[in-house]
Structure formats: structure tokens, C-alpha cells
C-alpha positions in Angstrom: 26.9 5.3 1.0 26.1 5.1 -2.6 25.5 8.2 -4.7 23.4 8.3 -7.8 24.2 10.9 -10.4 21.7 12.0 -13.0 22.5 13.3 -16.5 21.4 16.8 -15.2 24.1 16.9 -12.7 22.0 16.4 -9.5 23.4 14.0 -6.9 21.3 12.0 -4.5 22.6 10.3 -1.4 20.6 7.0 -1.7 21.6 5.8 1.8 20.4 8.9 3.5 17.2 8.9 1.5 16.4 5.3 2.4 17.4 5.9 6.1 15.1 9.0 6.1 12.2 6.9 4.7 12.6 4.2 7.3 12.9 6.8 10.0 9.7 8.5 8.9 7.8 5.1 9.1 9.3 4.3 12.5 8.4 7.7 13.9 4.9 7.4 12.6 4.3 3.7 13.2 1.0 4.2 15.0 -0.3 6.4 12.2 0.8 3.8 9.6 -1.0 1.2 11.5 -4.2 3.3 11.6 -4.0 4.0 7.9 -3.4 0.3 7.1 -5.9 -1.3 9.5 -9.1 -1.2 7.4 -7.3 -2.1 4.1 -5.7 -5.0 6.0 -9.2 -6.3 6.9 -10.0 -6.2 3.2 -7.0 -8.4 2.5 -8.0 -10.9 5.2 -11.6 -11.0 3.9 -10.3 -11.6 0.4 -8.1 -14.4 1.6 -11.1 -16.0 3.4 -13.3 -15.7 0.4 -10.5 -17.1 -1.8 -10.1 -20.0 0.5 -13.8 -20.8 0.3 -13.8 -20.5 -3.5 -10.6 -22.3 -4.3 -12.0 -25.7 -3.5 -11.9 -27.7 -6.7 -10.8 -27.6 -10.3 -8.9 -25.1 -12.4 -11.8 -22.6 -12.4 -12.1 -22.5 -8.6 -8.3 -22.0 -8.2 -8.3 -19.3 -10.9 -11.3 -17.5 -9.2 -9.5 -17.7 -5.9 -6.4 -16.2 -7.3 -8.4 -13.4 -8.9 -10.1 -12.6 -5.6 -6.7 -12.6 -3.8 -5.2 -10.3 -6.5 -8.1 -7.8 -6.2 -7.8 -7.8 -2.4 -4.1 -7.0 -2.6 -4.7 -4.4 -5.3 -7.3 -2.6 -3.2 -5.2 -2.9 0.0 -2.0 -1.7 -1.7 -3.5 1.3 -3.5 -5.7 2.4 -0.6 -2.7 2.3 1.8 -0.3 4.0 -0.7 -2.7 6.8 -1.4 -3.3 7.4 2.4 0.4 7.3 3.2 1.3 9.7 0.3 -1.5 12.1 1.4 0.1 12.0 4.9 3.6 12.6 3.6 2.7 15.3 1.0 -0.2 17.0 2.6 0.1 16.2 6.3 -3.3 14.4 6.6 -3.2 12.4 9.8 -6.7 10.9 9.6 -7.7 7.8 7.8 -10.9 9.3 6.3 -13.1 7.4 3.9 -11.7 4.3 2.3 -12.3 5.1 -1.4 -11.6 8.7 -2.0 -11.6 10.6 -5.3 -7.8 10.6 -5.1 -7.8 6.8 -4.7 -10.0 6.4 -7.8 -7.7 8.6 -9.8 -4.7 6.6 -8.6 -6.3 3.3 -9.4 
């Protein structure tokens, strides 16, 4: 296992930290799916809209790429905020999609 040493003298076992993170996701796979289901629908909708918009020309492709990027940005940030609130605060419900915490994170 690799060990990272900081200038302050703290040592971190990276292998154990990564294994612990994967174990937490595996142990809470159903919750992770619940937290990610609605944001995933947003990504699918963004992909469909981008497919409809990206028909012709440079402008259409640029607009389609922008729609895809916004969809992934919304999905990524919503899921990350929900997961961190679970890890740090123990919240096990999905709650509203765009919370004040999400707005501050974005």
C-alpha cells in the first residue's frame, strides 16, 4: 500500500482510504441509486434534447454540446451534494432536487 506524507508529518494510507470509500459505496449501493435516479433522468433528457438539436451545422452541434454539458453539470453536482450530505450528515433521503446547499456548491 502506498503512503502519502504531508509536510506537517501526517501519514495517510491511501490504499485503505480508497478501499474504505469503495466499501462505503458498495454497502450503500441502494441509497446511491436512489440519490442518483432523478439526476440520471436529467442527463438522459439532456441527451435526448441534444440529439434533437444537433441536426445540422456548426451552431446545432455547438448547441447540442452545450445542452449535454449543462446536463452533466447538473447531474454531477446534484449527486455529489446529495452523497456528501449522506456521508457527512447521515441524510438518507433524496429530498428536493435543487437545495440551498446545491446552489452554494454550484
